[in-house]
C-alpha positions as CSV (number, residue, x, y, z in Angstrom):
1,M,-34.9,-8.1,1.0
2,S,-34.4,-7.9,4.7
3,V,-31.8,-9.9,6.7
4,E,-30.7,-9.9,10.3
5,I,-27.1,-9.3,11.1
6,H,-25.7,-11.3,14.0
7,I,-22.2,-11.4,15.5
8,D,-20.3,-14.0,17.5
9,W,-18.8,-12.2,20.5
10,A,-18.0,-13.0,24.1
11,G,-18.9,-16.7,23.7
12,A,-22.4,-16.1,22.3
13,T,-24.2,-15.0,19.1
14,H,-26.0,-11.7,19.3
15,L,-28.5,-9.9,17.1
16,V,-26.8,-6.6,16.0
17,G,-29.2,-5.1,13.5
18,R,-31.2,-5.4,10.4
19,L,-30.1,-4.8,6.8
20,H,-32.7,-3.8,4.1
21,T,-32.4,-3.7,0.4
22,S,-34.5,-4.4,-2.7
23,D,-34.0,-6.5,-5.7
24,R,-34.3,-3.5,-8.1
25,N,-32.4,-0.9,-6.1
26,V,-28.8,-1.3,-5.0
27,A,-29.3,1.2,-2.1
28,V,-29.1,-0.4,1.3
29,A,-30.2,0.6,4.8
30,F,-29.1,-0.6,8.2
31,E,-30.4,-0.1,11.8
32,Y,-28.9,-1.3,15.0
33,V,-31.4,-3.1,17.3
34,P,-32.0,-1.6,20.8
35,E,-30.7,-4.7,22.5
36,W,-27.3,-4.3,20.9
37,L,-27.1,-0.5,21.5
38,G,-28.0,-1.2,25.2
39,R,-25.1,-3.7,25.9
40,A,-22.3,-2.6,28.2
41,D,-19.7,-4.0,25.8
42,T,-21.4,-2.9,22.6
43,F,-19.4,-1.6,19.6
44,S,-19.8,-0.6,15.9
45,I,-19.4,-3.4,13.4
46,D,-18.1,-0.9,10.9
47,P,-16.7,2.3,12.7
48,T,-16.6,4.4,9.6
49,A,-19.8,3.5,7.7
50,L,-21.9,2.3,10.6
51,P,-21.3,4.4,13.7
52,L,-22.9,3.1,16.9
53,A,-26.1,5.2,17.0
54,P,-29.9,4.7,16.8
55,G,-31.8,5.2,13.6
56,V,-31.6,4.0,10.0
57,M,-28.4,4.6,8.1
58,H,-28.5,4.6,4.3
59,R,-25.8,4.0,1.7
60,P,-25.9,3.7,-2.1
61,A,-23.8,0.5,-2.0
62,L,-23.3,-2.3,0.6
63,F,-21.6,-1.3,3.8
64,G,-17.9,-2.2,4.0
65,A,-18.2,-4.7,6.9
66,I,-20.9,-6.6,5.1
67,L,-19.0,-6.5,1.8
68,D,-15.9,-8.0,3.6
69,C,-18.1,-11.1,4.4
70,G,-18.7,-11.7,0.7
71,P,-16.7,-13.7,-1.8
72,D,-13.7,-12.6,-3.8
73,R,-13.5,-12.9,-7.6
74,W,-13.0,-16.6,-7.4
75,G,-16.0,-17.0,-5.1
76,R,-18.2,-14.9,-7.4
77,L,-17.2,-17.1,-10.3
78,L,-18.3,-20.2,-8.4
79,I,-21.6,-18.6,-7.5
80,E,-22.4,-17.5,-11.0
81,R,-21.5,-21.0,-12.4
82,A,-23.7,-22.6,-9.7
83,V,-26.7,-20.4,-10.7
84,R,-26.1,-21.3,-14.3
85,K,-26.2,-25.0,-13.5
86,H,-29.2,-24.6,-11.1
87,V,-27.1,-25.6,-8.0
88,L,-28.3,-22.2,-6.5
89,D,-31.8,-20.9,-7.1
90,R,-31.3,-17.2,-6.5
91,K,-29.5,-15.2,-9.2
92,P,-27.0,-12.7,-7.6
93,Y,-28.3,-9.3,-8.6
94,Q,-26.2,-7.4,-6.0
95,D,-23.3,-7.7,-3.6
96,L,-25.5,-8.9,-0.7
97,D,-26.7,-11.9,-2.8
98,Y,-23.1,-13.0,-3.2
99,A,-22.4,-12.6,0.5
100,L,-25.4,-14.7,1.5
101,A,-24.5,-17.5,-0.9
102,L,-21.3,-18.3,1.0
103,A,-21.3,-21.1,3.5
104,D,-21.7,-19.7,7.0
105,V,-19.2,-22.1,8.5
106,S,-16.3,-20.7,6.5
107,R,-17.3,-17.0,6.2
108,I,-14.6,-14.6,7.2
109,G,-14.9,-12.9,10.6
110,A,-17.7,-13.1,13.1
111,L,-20.7,-11.6,11.3
112,R,-23.6,-14.0,10.4
113,F,-26.8,-13.6,8.5
114,R,-30.4,-14.8,9.0
115,R,-33.7,-14.1,7.2
116,E,-35.4,-14.4,10.6
117,T,-34.3,-14.9,14.2
118,T,-35.5,-18.6,14.4
119,G,-34.2,-19.5,10.9
120,P,-30.8,-21.0,10.0
121,F,-27.7,-18.9,9.4
122,L,-27.2,-18.2,5.7
123,A,-26.1,-20.0,3.7
124,A,-26.5,-23.2,5.7
125,G,-25.3,-25.6,3.0
126,K,-22.9,-28.3,4.1
127,E,-21.8,-27.5,7.6
128,S,-18.6,-29.4,7.3
129,I,-15.2,-28.4,5.8
130,P,-13.2,-30.9,3.7
131,P,-10.1,-32.2,5.5
132,L,-6.6,-31.3,4.3
133,V,-6.3,-34.8,2.9
134,N,-8.9,-33.9,0.3
135,L,-6.7,-31.4,-1.5
136,A,-6.4,-33.6,-4.6
137,A,-10.2,-33.8,-4.9
138,L,-10.4,-30.0,-4.4
139,L,-7.7,-29.4,-7.0
140,R,-9.5,-31.6,-9.5
141,A,-12.7,-29.6,-8.9
142,T,-10.9,-26.2,-9.4
143,D,-9.3,-27.5,-12.6
144,A,-12.7,-28.4,-13.9
145,I,-13.9,-24.8,-13.2
146,H,-11.0,-23.4,-15.3
147,E,-11.7,-25.9,-18.1
148,E,-15.4,-25.1,-17.9
149,T,-16.2,-28.8,-17.5
150,E,-17.4,-28.7,-13.9
151,S,-20.3,-30.7,-12.7
152,A,-23.0,-29.7,-10.3
153,A,-21.2,-32.0,-7.7
154,D,-18.0,-30.0,-8.3
155,L,-19.8,-26.8,-7.6
156,R,-21.5,-28.1,-4.5
157,F,-18.2,-29.3,-3.2
158,L,-16.4,-26.0,-3.7
159,L,-19.3,-23.8,-2.5
160,G,-19.5,-25.8,0.7
161,A,-15.7,-25.2,1.2
162,G,-16.3,-21.4,0.9
163,S,-14.0,-18.7,-0.5
164,P,-13.4,-16.0,2.1
165,L,-10.2,-14.2,1.2
166,G,-7.8,-13.3,-1.5
167,G,-8.6,-12.2,-5.1
168,A,-8.9,-14.4,-8.1
169,R,-6.8,-17.4,-7.0
170,P,-8.7,-20.7,-6.9
171,K,-9.1,-21.7,-3.3
172,A,-11.1,-23.6,-0.7
173,S,-11.5,-23.9,3.0
174,V,-10.0,-27.0,4.5
175,S,-9.8,-28.4,8.1
176,L,-6.4,-29.3,9.5
177,A,-5.7,-32.4,11.5
178,D,-6.2,-30.5,14.8
179,G,-9.6,-29.2,13.7
180,R,-8.4,-25.6,12.9
181,L,-9.7,-23.9,9.7
182,A,-7.3,-23.1,6.9
183,L,-7.4,-21.8,3.3
184,A,-5.9,-23.9,0.5
185,K,-4.9,-21.9,-2.6
186,F,-4.3,-23.7,-5.9
187,S,-2.6,-23.0,-9.1
188,K,-4.2,-22.1,-12.4
189,A,-3.6,-23.7,-15.8
190,D,-2.2,-20.5,-17.3
191,D,0.3,-19.8,-14.5
192,I,3.7,-19.1,-15.8
193,R,5.4,-19.6,-12.4
194,D,4.7,-21.4,-9.1
195,I,2.6,-18.7,-7.4
196,A,1.9,-20.9,-4.3
197,A,5.6,-21.4,-3.7
198,G,6.2,-17.7,-4.1
199,E,3.5,-16.9,-1.5
200,I,5.0,-19.3,1.0
201,L,8.5,-17.9,0.3
202,A,7.2,-14.4,0.9
203,L,5.4,-15.3,4.1
204,T,8.5,-17.1,5.4
205,L,10.8,-14.1,4.6
206,A,8.3,-11.7,6.2
207,Q,8.3,-13.8,9.4
208,Q,12.1,-13.8,9.4
209,A,12.0,-10.0,9.0
210,G,10.0,-9.6,12.2
211,I,6.5,-9.4,10.7
212,T,3.6,-11.2,12.3
213,V,2.2,-13.5,9.5
214,A,-0.5,-16.1,9.1
215,E,0.6,-19.6,9.8
216,H,1.5,-21.2,6.5
217,R,2.9,-24.3,4.7
218,L,3.6,-25.5,1.2
219,V,1.9,-28.8,0.3
220,G,2.7,-30.8,-2.9
221,V,-0.3,-32.4,-4.7
222,G,1.0,-34.5,-7.5
223,R,3.2,-32.1,-9.5
224,Q,1.5,-29.0,-8.3
225,S,2.1,-26.8,-5.2
226,V,-0.7,-25.7,-2.8
227,S,-0.2,-23.0,-0.2
228,V,-2.1,-23.7,3.0
229,I,-2.8,-20.7,5.2
230,T,-4.3,-21.2,8.7
231,R,-7.2,-18.9,9.3
232,F,-6.4,-16.2,11.8
233,D,-10.0,-15.1,12.3
234,R,-10.7,-18.2,14.4
235,N,-9.6,-19.2,17.9
236,A,-10.5,-22.9,17.9
237,T,-14.2,-22.7,17.1
238,Q,-14.6,-19.1,18.2
239,R,-15.0,-16.5,15.5
240,I,-13.0,-13.2,15.7
241,P,-14.5,-10.0,14.2
242,F,-12.6,-9.0,11.0
243,L,-12.5,-5.8,9.0
244,S,-10.5,-5.0,5.9
245,A,-8.3,-1.9,5.9
246,N,-10.5,-0.7,3.0
247,S,-13.6,-0.8,5.2
248,L,-11.8,0.6,8.3
249,L,-11.0,3.7,6.2
250,G,-14.4,3.9,4.6
251,L,-13.0,3.6,1.0
252,S,-15.2,2.5,-1.8
253,A,-14.2,-0.2,-4.2
254,G,-11.3,1.0,-6.4
255,Q,-10.7,4.1,-4.4
256,P,-7.0,4.5,-3.9
257,G,-5.5,4.4,-0.5
258,A,-2.1,4.9,1.0
259,Y,0.0,3.5,3.9
260,T,-0.1,6.8,5.7
261,L,-3.9,6.9,5.5
262,L,-3.9,3.4,7.0
263,A,-1.6,4.7,9.8
264,D,-4.1,7.5,10.5
265,G,-6.9,4.8,10.7
266,I,-4.8,2.9,13.3
267,R,-4.4,6.0,15.4
268,Q,-8.2,6.5,15.3
269,F,-9.4,2.9,15.8
270,G,-6.3,0.9,16.9
271,H,-5.9,-1.4,19.8
272,D,-2.1,-1.3,20.4
273,I,-1.5,1.8,18.4
274,T,2.3,2.2,18.7
275,A,3.0,-1.5,18.0
276,D,0.7,-1.6,15.0
277,L,2.1,1.6,13.5
278,H,5.7,0.2,13.7
279,E,4.5,-3.1,12.3
280,L,2.7,-1.4,9.4
281,W,5.9,0.5,8.5
282,R,7.9,-2.8,8.7
283,R,5.3,-4.3,6.3
284,L,5.7,-1.3,4.0
285,I,9.4,-1.8,3.7
286,F,9.0,-5.5,3.2
287,S,6.5,-5.0,0.4
288,L,9.0,-2.7,-1.4
289,L,12.0,-5.0,-1.0
290,A,10.1,-8.2,-1.8
291,S,8.1,-6.7,-4.7
292,N,4.8,-7.4,-3.0
293,Y,2.9,-5.2,-5.5
294,D,-0.6,-6.7,-5.0
295,D,-0.9,-5.1,-1.6
296,H,-4.2,-3.1,-2.0
297,L,-6.1,-2.3,1.1
298,R,-8.3,-5.3,1.0
299,N,-5.1,-7.3,1.5
300,H,-4.6,-5.7,4.9
301,G,-6.9,-6.7,7.7
302,F,-7.9,-6.0,11.3
303,L,-9.1,-8.2,14.1
304,M,-11.1,-6.9,17.0
305,R,-9.2,-7.5,20.3
306,E,-11.5,-5.5,22.6
307,P,-14.8,-3.8,22.0
308,G,-14.4,-1.1,19.3
309,R,-10.6,-1.4,19.0
310,W,-9.1,-3.0,16.0
311,A,-5.6,-4.6,15.7
312,L,-3.6,-5.5,12.6
313,S,-4.3,-9.0,11.6
314,P,-1.4,-11.3,10.7
315,A,-0.1,-10.5,7.2
316,Y,-1.6,-12.5,4.4
317,D,-1.6,-12.6,0.6
318,L,2.0,-11.6,0.2
319,N,3.0,-12.3,-3.4
320,P,6.4,-11.4,-4.9
321,V,6.0,-10.1,-8.4
322,P,8.8,-10.4,-10.9
323,E,9.8,-7.3,-12.8
324,I,8.1,-8.2,-16.1
325,E,4.7,-8.4,-14.4
326,R,4.8,-5.2,-12.3
327,A,3.4,-2.8,-14.8
328,Q,0.0,-4.7,-14.7
329,T,0.0,-5.0,-10.9
330,P,-1.4,-2.4,-8.5
331,K,0.8,-1.0,-5.7
332,T,-0.5,0.9,-2.6
333,A,1.1,4.3,-2.4
334,I,3.3,5.2,0.6
335,T,1.7,8.7,1.1
336,E,-1.4,10.4,-0.3
337,D,0.7,12.6,-2.7
338,Q,3.4,10.1,-3.7
339,E,3.5,8.3,-7.0
340,T,6.8,6.3,-7.3
341,P,7.5,4.2,-4.2
342,T,11.1,4.4,-3.0
343,I,13.0,3.5,0.2
344,A,13.8,7.2,0.6
345,A,10.1,8.1,0.5
346,A,9.3,5.4,3.1
347,L,12.0,6.8,5.4
348,A,10.7,10.3,4.9
349,A,7.2,9.1,5.9
350,A,8.4,7.2,9.0
351,P,7.3,9.9,11.4
352,R,3.7,9.3,10.3
353,F,4.2,5.8,11.8
354,G,5.6,7.1,15.1
355,L,9.2,6.2,14.1
356,K,12.3,8.4,14.6
357,P,15.0,8.1,11.9
358,A,17.3,5.8,13.9
359,A,14.5,3.4,14.8
360,A,13.3,3.4,11.1
361,R,16.8,2.5,9.9
362,I,17.0,-0.4,12.4
363,I,13.8,-1.8,11.0
364,L,15.0,-1.2,7.4
365,R,18.3,-3.1,8.2
366,E,16.4,-6.1,9.7
367,V,14.0,-6.4,6.8
368,L,16.8,-6.0,4.3
369,T,18.9,-8.7,6.0
370,A,16.0,-11.2,5.8
371,V,15.1,-10.4,2.2
372,S,18.7,-10.5,1.0
373,L,18.8,-14.2,2.2
374,W,15.9,-15.1,-0.1
375,R,17.8,-17.7,-2.1
376,K,18.9,-19.5,1.0
377,T,15.4,-19.5,2.4
378,A,14.0,-20.7,-0.9
379,K,16.4,-23.6,-0.9
380,Q,15.5,-24.4,2.7
381,L,11.8,-24.6,1.6
382,R,13.0,-27.0,-1.1
383,L,11.8,-24.8,-4.0
384,K,12.8,-26.0,-7.4
385,S,15.7,-24.2,-9.1
386,G,13.4,-23.0,-11.9
387,T,11.0,-21.5,-9.4
388,I,13.8,-19.7,-7.6
389,D,15.1,-18.3,-10.9
390,A,11.6,-17.1,-11.8
391,Y,11.5,-14.9,-8.7
392,A,15.0,-13.4,-9.0
393,T,13.9,-10.0,-10.2
394,A,11.3,-9.8,-7.4
395,F,14.1,-9.7,-4.8
396,E,17.1,-8.4,-6.7
397,H,16.3,-4.9,-8.0
398,P,17.2,-1.2,-7.7
399,L,15.2,-0.7,-4.5
400,R,17.4,-3.2,-2.7
401,E,20.5,-1.3,-3.7
402,E,18.9,1.9,-2.6
403,A,18.2,0.3,0.8
404,K,21.8,-0.8,1.2
405,R,22.9,2.8,0.6
406,L,20.4,4.3,3.1
407,V,20.5,1.8,5.9
C-alpha cells in the first residue's frame, strides 16, 4: 500500500512525502518529496524518526507522527466492529489501516492522507461533525457498543464523529455552537465512579494551579455526566500540527519514559524552552498531588508554533485516581532511574527543568494551595456528594502531607 502524506500549514495543504507498506509486512518506508524539502519554511513532521533529509527511511513499525493520527483503543474497537458488520470494507491488518479509517475532518493534528494527489483525503466519510446538542444520541450509540447491540447506523454515526485522543473512554467529536471542534467523553456501564466529573475537576484544579489546560466543561445528559473538551489542535478551521511526547522522544509503544527525558526533548526541540520546562515541572507536581496516575507520554502533547519548534500543548486527559485503583494504573517516572515518585524526588530533579530550589518551592506552594481546595472547587462545580467522597483519597494522601513539610 502507498499513501501520500499531506499537511495543513501556512494557510494551505502541502504534499510532504509518501508512505509505503505492504499488507503482509508490517515494515514501513517514508520519503519526503523534493517540493517539501525545497521550501524555505520546511520542517520535519517527526523530528526523531523522520529527520528532514532526502532518501527513503525505513522502520519496522509505523512512524510516531503517523501513529499519533490513528485511533485510540476506543476508536480501534469501533473500526473492528464496523468491519464485522460490513460498514467498512477493508480489514485493519496494521496500524496504518486504523489511521486511514478515521474521518479526516476530526483527525488529530494537521497531517492528512490520500491514495493519490487528485483523490479525496482519507477517510472522506461524513464531512460534518454532530453538534453538541446531539450528545444524547451519541451516548445511546456508545451504550449500544458496550452492550454489543449496536447497529450499522450506530457505527456510521460514531465513526463519522471520529476518535482522536485519549485511551479507552467512549468518545466522539462534536461541534460547539460557535463552530469549534470539541471532544465529548462518555461514561461506561461498568464505571464505579463519575470519571467525567473527576476529569473536569482535575482540569479545573490544574488551571487554578497555574497550568495551561484545554478548555473544558461538564454537561449532564439525563443522569450521566459528559466531559466536553475543546480541541486545542484547531484555530477556527485551521489545523495545527500535533505530536505526542512519546513520538517527540522516539519511544516505541510500551517503552517507559520519564519527565526528565521529556525535559531533555523540550531542550532539543522546544519553542519557548524555559517556559515549557517550568510548565512541565508544574504539571509533574500537580500529577503527584492530584493522583493523576494515567499520565503516560501519549497523554502529553506538543503543537508546532513555528517551523520545526514544538511547544507543550494545553494539558488534557487529567484523571485523579483513588487509592484503591492506583496499583493497576501506570505512572510516568520522574527520572530515568527513579521508581517511587515522591515530592522530594521531584524537588531533587527540579534543576533538570531549569528551576532553582527557591523557584521550585514557589511552584510547589501554588500547586499545593490549589489542590488542597479540591472539595471547595468540587462543590463549585456542583458535583454530587457521593462523587466528591469517591475522589477523597485521590487528593488526601501522604504525598500532600510530604508537600506541606517541604514547601
